[in-house]
Every structure is written in structure tokens, then in C-alpha cells.
C-alpha positions in Angstrom: 64.0 87.9 65.5 66.4 87.5 68.5 68.2 84.2 69.2 67.1 82.9 72.3 69.9 81.1 75.0 68.1 79.6 78.3 70.8 79.3 81.0 70.2 77.7 84.2 72.2 77.2 87.0 71.6 75.5 90.6 70.3 76.6 93.8 71.8 75.7 96.8 72.5 71.9 98.7 74.7 70.1 100.9 77.5 72.1 102.5 77.1 74.6 99.3 75.2 77.4 100.9 76.0 79.6 97.1 76.2 77.6 94.4 79.1 78.6 91.9 76.8 77.5 88.8 73.9 80.2 89.4 76.7 82.6 91.0 78.0 82.5 87.6 75.0 82.3 85.6 74.1 85.2 87.5 77.1 86.9 86.4 76.9 86.0 82.8 73.2 87.9 82.4 75.1 90.7 83.7 78.1 90.9 80.8 75.5 89.6 78.2 76.3 87.4 75.3 75.2 89.5 72.4 72.8 92.2 71.4 71.3 90.2 69.3 70.9 87.4 72.2 67.7 87.1 73.8 69.4 85.4 77.5 66.6 83.9 79.6 68.3 82.9 83.1 66.2 80.7 85.4 67.4 79.2 88.9 66.2 75.4 89.6 66.1 73.7 93.2 68.5 71.1 93.1 65.3 69.0 93.6 64.6 65.8 90.8 61.1 67.1 90.8 61.4 70.6 90.2 63.7 69.8 87.4 61.2 67.6 85.5 58.8 70.1 86.2 60.8 73.4 85.1 62.8 72.3 82.3 59.9 71.4 80.0 58.2 74.0 81.2 61.6 76.5 79.9 61.3 75.0 76.3 58.1 75.0 75.9 57.4 79.0 77.0 61.0 79.7 75.6 61.6 77.7 72.3 65.6 78.4 72.5 68.0 77.8 69.6 70.3 76.5 72.7 69.3 75.3 76.4 72.9 75.3 78.7 72.5 73.7 81.6 75.4 74.7 84.0 76.0 72.8 87.6 78.8 73.0 90.6 81.5 69.9 90.7 83.7 69.9 93.4 86.2 68.0 91.0 86.0 70.2 88.7 89.3 72.9 88.2 87.7 74.1 84.9 84.8 74.5 82.8 83.9 70.7 82.2 81.9 70.2 79.1 79.7 66.9 79.4 79.0 65.0 76.2 76.2 63.2 77.4 74.0 61.9 80.1 72.5 59.0 81.3 69.3 57.8 82.0 69.5 56.1 84.8 71.4 55.4 88.1 69.9 58.1 90.4 70.2 56.9 93.8 71.6 60.3 95.9 68.6 61.9 97.6 68.2 65.6 96.6 67.4 68.7 98.8 64.0 67.3 99.4 65.1 63.6 100.8 63.4 62.5 97.3 64.3 60.2 94.2 63.1 60.0 90.9 60.3 56.9 90.5 62.9 54.1 89.7 65.8 55.7 90.6 65.1 56.5 86.6 64.7 60.4 84.6 62.7 59.4 81.5 60.8 55.9 81.9 61.9 54.1 79.0 63.9 56.1 77.4 67.6 55.4 76.3 70.5 54.3 78.3 72.3 57.3 77.6 71.5 60.7 75.4 74.7 62.5 74.0 74.3 66.3 72.8 74.7 66.8 68.9 76.7 69.8 70.2 80.3 69.0 69.4 82.0 69.7 72.5 85.5 68.9 71.5 84.7 72.1 69.3 83.8 74.1 71.9 86.4 73.4 74.3 88.8 74.3 71.2 87.3 77.8 71.4 87.1 78.1 75.6 90.9 77.2 75.2 91.9 79.4 72.4 90.4 82.2 73.7 91.7 85.3 75.6 89.1 84.6 78.7 91.7 83.0 80.6 89.3 79.5 81.7 90.4 76.2 80.5 88.1 73.9 79.2 88.1 70.2 79.5 85.7 67.1 77.8 83.8 64.7 79.9 81.4 61.7 79.8 80.2 61.9 82.7 77.8 64.3 84.4 77.5 62.5 87.7 74.5 60.9 88.1 72.8 63.0 90.5 70.5 66.8 89.5 73.4 67.7 86.9 73.1 64.6 85.0 69.2 64.6 85.0 68.2 67.8 84.1 70.9 67.1 80.8 68.8 64.1 80.4 65.7 65.4 80.6 66.9 68.2 77.9 68.5 66.1 76.0 65.2 63.7 75.9 63.0 67.1 74.2 66.4 68.0 72.1 69.3 66.6 71.9 70.8 69.2 68.6 71.2 71.8 70.7 71.1 71.0 74.9 74.3 71.3 76.6 75.4 71.2 80.3 78.6 72.5 81.5 79.8 71.9 84.8 82.0 75.0 86.7 84.0 74.7 89.5 83.6 75.9 93.2 83.9 79.9 93.4 88.1 81.0 93.3 88.4 77.1 93.0 90.7 78.4 90.4 88.4 81.2 88.8 86.2 84.2 90.4 82.3 84.2 88.9 83.4 87.2 86.5 85.9 84.6 84.8 83.1 81.7 84.9 80.8 84.0 83.0 83.6 84.9 80.8 84.5 81.5 79.9 80.7 80.0 79.6 79.8 82.9 77.3 82.7 81.6 74.8 81.7 78.9 75.2 77.9 79.2 74.7 79.1 81.3 71.5 80.9 78.6 69.8 77.6 76.4 70.4 75.4 78.9 68.5 78.3 78.8 65.6 76.8 74.9 65.1 73.1 75.7 65.8 72.3 78.8 63.9 
């Protein structure tokens, strides 16, 4: 039986008419990550209610061995491997000018959830590969839809949920380079969960 991996990217928001995360995920779908891996990709609107609805449905429908959320960060200059997500502090409105109830992701949930994936090992795999993309670690996914979707996934299964921020396109990487870096990262993550 094939191993199922779900990879999400985000739709347009703010000044990003084309979201580098979704472009990189689409390119990843084109190049694939292995013949024995069923790769499911999905674009999530930059909307709290959409993330609250779609993320649990993706888990339920596909029962993935690995859930990878990808988002864009104007601050990123490398693949930024997020190690944890936060439950509260969501004070920036989404594309519908909305906020989550009580600026919180999961009512009554812990302040912070940490991925069971060893992101340092993943960074080492990317940085030691020939993909041409660098990876760094982060403890702050940004208290916006990236952090929110990540926390939602971690609250479902923290053993196999991750978040990766990518830089904007051509700052410094192309979509193909980002996809190659994501492929190396995902294969390293799968080595930890299979």
C-alpha cells in the first residue's frame, strides 16, 4: 500500500497575488516524491474559518502518514522548518477581515504544541543534500494562518504534522528549487515516521 503524504500551500493574500507556497507545492506535485508515495496537494485560502474546516477534513479523508503545511514568509531566505505552533495571539485579520474566536485556535488547548518530527535532522538532510536549497530552524510560525493551520494539525496528530516556510519566489530560489528542497525535507521526515 502506498504511503500518503498531504502537502498544503496557501492562496493569495495581502501583496502576494501569487503565493510562493502554493506555487512550490504545485511544482512538488509535478516532480513527485517517490513512486510508492501518494502525494495529495491542497490549496488553503488565507482564512481562519477555511483552515479550521479544511485541515481536519484532510486528516480524516486521507489519513496521511505525514501532513506538511507550506507557507510563504517575507522574512525567510531559506526553507524555514517550524518546530512548534501557538494556540493564541491571532490578532491579524484574514482575507475576509475576520479573526478566530477569542484570537485562539483550539479553545482550551495548550499554549504551544511541538512537532514530533526532529526538525534538526530534517535541516541536516536538506543542508547536506545537493538540492541547492538551505534549511534553518524556527520556533515562531508567525501567529497568522501559517501558525494557525499548523496548530490545528498538531492538535490532531503532533507525531506527523509539520510546517515549512518558504521565501518569496526568486528571493533567492525558483519554484523548482523550493520543490526540490521540500522533496528532500519530506523524505527525511518520512524516515522518522515510517
